[in-house]
N, C-alpha and C positions, 0 to 999 in steps of 0.2 A: 504494500500499499504506500503511496506517495505521500510524504509529509507536506501538508500546507500550512501550518500555523507558522506566524511571522516570529512569535515567543515561544520557547519551551514550557511547557507545564510541570507542574510538579505535583507528585502524588500525594493525596490526602485521603482521609476518611473523616467527614464530618457531617453531622447531622445539620439540614437545611430544611427552608419551606419556601415553596413558591407560591408568590402571593399576586392576586390580582381581582378586580373588581371589587375595590374596597375592602379588601380583608380576607376574602376566600381563599385558602390556602390548601396546597398538596405537600405533603412531607416528601422529602427526597434525601439522598446522600451526595455529597460533593467528593468525587473520586479523584479529580485533579484539578489544578487552578494554576491561572497565570495573570499578569497583570491584565491581560485582553480578554481573557474568557475562562470557561470551566466545563467539565464533564459532570452531568449530575445523572444520578440513578432513581428511577420512579417505579412504583408497581405498575403502573399504565400511563398510557399517553392521554387517554380518553380526558377531554376537558382542558388541557393545558394549552392556553393560547400562545401565538408567536412572540407576544412581548410580555413580561411580567416582572416583578422585583423579587429577587433572590434574597432571602434573609438567612444569615447564619448567625443565631443567638450567641453563640460562644466567643466569636471573633466582634460582636457588635457591628455587623455587616448588613447594610440594605443596598443592593446593587440592582439597578434596572438593567434587564438583559434582553436579548433577541436572540431566538433560536434560530442557528445555523443549519443544523441537521438533526433528525430523529431517527431512532429505531423502536422497537418496540418496549424497551426498559431503560432507555438513555436518551439523553437530550445533549447537544454540544451548543453551548451558548457564547456569544460575544457580549461583553459587556459595553453598555451604552454610556454616555456621558451623564452624571447626575443631574 
């Protein structure tokens, strides 16, 4: 597989939440992260919009995101300017 990322991501395993529609949320796991984006694992893609806010409570992070790619249990997201 050809690597297309501009910045290398670092492996991690943190609990997160995908927030949209004024507080609705879906639990996720952050599997890797860089200053430009992240890989998120979810139980299901159903109902997840293309744009949302990723919340990682342990790091006090609220980061607007845009989905770049999807598969049944994973999302590749790019961080947007806050």
